[in-house]
ROLUM-706358 format. One record per residue (C-alpha): x negated, y, z. Coordinates in steps of 0.1 Angstrom, whole numbers, plus 5000, padded with zeros to 4 digits. Example, Ala and Ser with C-alpha at 12.3 -4.5 7.8 and 13.67 -1.06 7.14 Angstrom:
BEGIN
(atom (4877,4955,5078))
(atom (4863,4989,5071))
END
This chain:
BEGIN
(atom (9605,6122,2082))
(atom (9578,6103,2101))
(atom (9587,6069,2115))
(atom (9575,6072,2151))
(atom (9553,6043,2162))
(atom (9567,6037,2197))
(atom (9604,6035,2204))
(atom (9606,6014,2235))
(atom (9633,5992,2221))
(atom (9629,5954,2223))
(atom (9665,5946,2213))
(atom (9668,5912,2197))
(atom (9635,5900,2212))
(atom (9632,5871,2236))
(atom (9605,5878,2262))
(atom (9591,5851,2285))
(atom (9574,5864,2317))
(atom (9555,5840,2340))
(atom (9548,5850,2376))
(atom (9581,5870,2375))
(atom (9588,5861,2411))
(atom (9561,5886,2421))
(atom (9565,5924,2423))
(atom (9544,5933,2393))
(atom (9556,5907,2368))
(atom (9591,5910,2382))
(atom (9589,5947,2373))
(atom (9577,5939,2338))
(atom (9606,5914,2334))
(atom (9632,5939,2345))
(atom (9616,5966,2323))
(atom (9618,5945,2292))
(atom (9654,5936,2300))
(atom (9662,5973,2304))
(atom (9645,5979,2270))
(atom (9670,5956,2254))
(atom (9652,5922,2254))
(atom (9665,5889,2264))
(atom (9642,5880,2293))
(atom (9632,5846,2307))
(atom (9617,5851,2342))
(atom (9596,5821,2352))
(atom (9581,5814,2386))
(atom (9575,5786,2411))
(atom (9597,5806,2435))
(atom (9631,5799,2421))
(atom (9649,5821,2447))
(atom (9629,5851,2436))
(atom (9637,5849,2399))
(atom (9673,5840,2405))
(atom (9675,5872,2426))
(atom (9660,5891,2397))
(atom (9685,5876,2374))
(atom (9713,5888,2396))
(atom (9699,5923,2398))
(atom (9696,5926,2361))
(atom (9731,5912,2355))
(atom (9745,5937,2379))
(atom (9729,5965,2358))
(atom (9741,5950,2325))
(atom (9708,5935,2313))
(atom (9700,5900,2301))
(atom (9675,5882,2323))
(atom (9676,5845,2333))
(atom (9654,5830,2361))
(atom (9638,5796,2357))
(atom (9618,5776,2382))
(atom (9585,5767,2365))
(atom (9551,5756,2376))
(atom (9525,5770,2351))
(atom (9502,5741,2359))
(atom (9527,5714,2349))
(atom (9528,5709,2312))
(atom (9559,5686,2313))
(atom (9578,5711,2334))
(atom (9569,5739,2311))
(atom (9581,5720,2281))
(atom (9614,5713,2298))
(atom (9618,5750,2307))
(atom (9609,5759,2272))
(atom (9638,5739,2259))
(atom (9662,5756,2284))
(atom (9649,5791,2274))
(atom (9653,5783,2237))
(atom (9689,5771,2242))
(atom (9698,5800,2265))
(atom (9680,5830,2249))
(atom (9665,5818,2216))
(atom (9628,5813,2206))
(atom (9601,5832,2223))
(atom (9589,5864,2206))
(atom (9567,5878,2234))
(atom (9549,5858,2261))
(atom (9536,5876,2292))
(atom (9512,5854,2311))
(atom (9514,5870,2345))
(atom (9511,5841,2368))
(atom (9479,5842,2388))
(atom (9464,5850,2422))
(atom (9437,5842,2448))
(atom (9434,5818,2477))
(atom (9419,5823,2511))
(atom (9400,5791,2508))
(atom (9380,5807,2479))
(atom (9373,5839,2497))
(atom (9344,5848,2519))
(atom (9347,5868,2551))
(atom (9315,5888,2546))
(atom (9307,5911,2517))
(atom (9270,5905,2519))
(atom (9253,5873,2531))
(atom (9227,5892,2552))
(atom (9255,5908,2572))
(atom (9272,5875,2581))
(atom (9284,5871,2617))
(atom (9289,5839,2636))
(atom (9322,5823,2629))
(atom (9326,5840,2595))
(atom (9333,5820,2563))
(atom (9303,5825,2540))
(atom (9297,5816,2504))
(atom (9283,5783,2516))
(atom (9316,5775,2533))
(atom (9339,5780,2503))
(atom (9362,5751,2498))
(atom (9358,5735,2463))
(atom (9395,5727,2463))
(atom (9403,5763,2469))
(atom (9380,5774,2441))
(atom (9394,5748,2418))
(atom (9430,5760,2425))
(atom (9421,5796,2418))
(atom (9406,5787,2384))
(atom (9434,5765,2375))
(atom (9461,5790,2385))
(atom (9446,5819,2366))
(atom (9430,5802,2335))
(atom (9450,5771,2330))
(atom (9481,5790,2342))
(atom (9475,5812,2311))
(atom (9465,5784,2287))
(atom (9493,5760,2293))
(atom (9523,5784,2289))
(atom (9505,5796,2257))
(atom (9504,5761,2244))
(atom (9541,5757,2251))
(atom (9555,5790,2239))
(atom (9531,5801,2212))
(atom (9536,5770,2190))
(atom (9569,5783,2177))
(atom (9553,5817,2172))
(atom (9526,5801,2150))
(atom (9553,5782,2130))
(atom (9572,5815,2125))
(atom (9540,5834,2118))
(atom (9549,5862,2142))
(atom (9547,5868,2179))
(atom (9528,5886,2207))
(atom (9509,5873,2237))
(atom (9500,5895,2266))
(atom (9477,5882,2294))
(atom (9470,5898,2327))
(atom (9433,5901,2335))
(atom (9418,5924,2362))
(atom (9392,5949,2371))
(atom (9374,5919,2386))
(atom (9368,5907,2351))
(atom (9345,5937,2343))
(atom (9326,5938,2376))
(atom (9331,5911,2402))
(atom (9343,5923,2436))
(atom (9327,5912,2468))
(atom (9344,5883,2488))
(atom (9363,5869,2458))
(atom (9339,5850,2435))
(atom (9365,5825,2422))
(atom (9392,5851,2414))
(atom (9367,5874,2397))
(atom (9353,5845,2376))
(atom (9387,5832,2367))
(atom (9399,5867,2355))
(atom (9367,5870,2335))
(atom (9378,5837,2319))
(atom (9412,5852,2311))
(atom (9397,5882,2293))
(atom (9374,5859,2273))
(atom (9403,5836,2265))
(atom (9423,5866,2253))
(atom (9397,5873,2227))
(atom (9394,5837,2218))
(atom (9432,5835,2212))
(atom (9432,5867,2192))
(atom (9406,5852,2168))
(atom (9422,5818,2167))
(atom (9457,5830,2159))
(atom (9446,5860,2137))
(atom (9459,5843,2105))
(atom (9493,5833,2120))
(atom (9507,5868,2127))
(atom (9503,5864,2165))
(atom (9486,5892,2183))
(atom (9470,5885,2217))
(atom (9459,5912,2241))
(atom (9456,5917,2279))
(atom (9459,5944,2305))
(atom (9434,5948,2333))
(atom (9452,5965,2362))
(atom (9433,5985,2386))
(atom (9439,5985,2423))
(atom (9475,5982,2433))
(atom (9491,5979,2467))
(atom (9511,5947,2469))
(atom (9524,5924,2496))
(atom (9494,5901,2490))
(atom (9467,5927,2496))
(atom (9484,5953,2519))
(atom (9466,5940,2550))
(atom (9432,5943,2532))
(atom (9439,5979,2522))
(atom (9456,5994,2552))
(atom (9454,5992,2590))
(atom (9485,5985,2610))
(atom (9488,6022,2617))
(atom (9489,6029,2579))
(atom (9453,6043,2576))
(atom (9430,6030,2549))
(atom (9406,6001,2558))
(atom (9369,6005,2550))
(atom (9374,5984,2519))
(atom (9402,6007,2508))
(atom (9380,6037,2512))
(atom (9353,6021,2490))
(atom (9379,6015,2463))
(atom (9392,6050,2463))
(atom (9357,6065,2464))
(atom (9350,6046,2432))
(atom (9382,6056,2415))
(atom (9380,6090,2397))
(atom (9417,6097,2402))
(atom (9413,6090,2439))
(atom (9444,6069,2443))
(atom (9458,6034,2437))
(atom (9477,6025,2406))
(atom (9515,6022,2409))
(atom (9531,5990,2395))
(atom (9554,6009,2371))
(atom (9523,6027,2356))
(atom (9514,5994,2339))
(atom (9546,5995,2318))
(atom (9534,6020,2292))
(atom (9504,5999,2283))
(atom (9525,5967,2284))
(atom (9551,5981,2261))
(atom (9525,5996,2237))
(atom (9506,5964,2233))
(atom (9538,5943,2228))
(atom (9553,5967,2202))
(atom (9547,5953,2167))
(atom (9547,5987,2151))
(atom (9528,6007,2176))
(atom (9501,5980,2180))
(atom (9503,5962,2147))
(atom (9465,5962,2142))
(atom (9456,5957,2178))
(atom (9445,5922,2189))
(atom (9418,5909,2212))
(atom (9419,5941,2234))
(atom (9417,5941,2272))
(atom (9432,5975,2283))
(atom (9422,5989,2317))
(atom (9450,6006,2335))
(atom (9429,6016,2365))
(atom (9430,6053,2373))
(atom (9395,6056,2358))
(atom (9378,6029,2380))
(atom (9361,6011,2351))
(atom (9347,6044,2337))
(atom (9329,6055,2369))
(atom (9293,6046,2375))
(atom (9293,6057,2411))
(atom (9273,6090,2405))
END
């Protein structure tokens, strides 16, 4: 009898998910809990992860919420101690914290089309750009420093970063976010190489375009019809639709499964309804 490579069973594993106060990473945290893992849900928004903890408890799953700033090393170390005491040492780290900032976003897609009063490339706030790079890159690096050390000592573990379609080809208006996610993809490969001899695998997913509370106003008019930007996205997506958050879970589970993906490290997996494969013609 063949031993099937993917069983979707993380019983006995401790999974740490940063950014779990958001919809996407909250869904990942809940899915790992449903698959048998002990889950630590980390986010700056303590109320959100405590609500997630309550939801999981009501359904019979193990998930504990912790307030954590992924840019504060001392706070992460303190949370690490709490997680270890409550749930045990980390086996899988999901670096999901990230995001953009309006201060690092232009109003116009192309400079020659600028209109009076719009924020252009030349008006970008250096502090906003700095925040976006820190949140996405250092917000991946610092939790890895904290939670992967015990993995290296045990010579086993898995790290999954969250990159983006922006890392492949930068989108208009968001130069800082695109550059920061490209750094996350590069860092994923660096980590995979650096930890190759320790038994730690490091990969990433690159989600395509999803509808979230953060970008809903950019994608849909108040009457529910797509915006011009939304139409551009869908025209460049072979499947002609947005990706659903739960559609990320298959790739996440696959890359975090030590049997199914035992020889896979340094990979950035697009989950994008074909967006990255389409040349536009």
